[in-house]
C-alpha angles and dihedrals in degrees: 000000000000126000132195090245091049093050092050092052093046088053093047091050094045092052109096088211090067095055108135093012125120117238106231102161133101116014088350087072091064101043133012093216101035090154093060088048089054092053090050089054096051096048090047089053090052090051091051091052092047088050096199131123092235089056088055091064094064094064090041091051092044091049091050094044094050096036099047104026119016100037097047090046090050089045090056091049094048092046089055092047100042102025113188094006088065095041090057094044092048093052092056102035129066115244102229120346117045115248093359116054 
């Protein structure tokens, strides 16, 4: 399924003028790791539907794993790859949860 944001990113990546540039539009203007945030949302929804204390551990674990391990590791990689572009982007964009963190 195609979405407006996905189409925009595809066009950006296919444009030769954008080679070596960081995509910072659409949902990526709200969160540097919006895909990880999406994963946290869907596991949280499953936990709510399951309605057990044990199910609540999964989104908590996922949030901690992405927030304290995956996203910081990816931030280091992207900072090495994109340099100042990424540093400027990271300074103005939340890491994981839009408007929060």
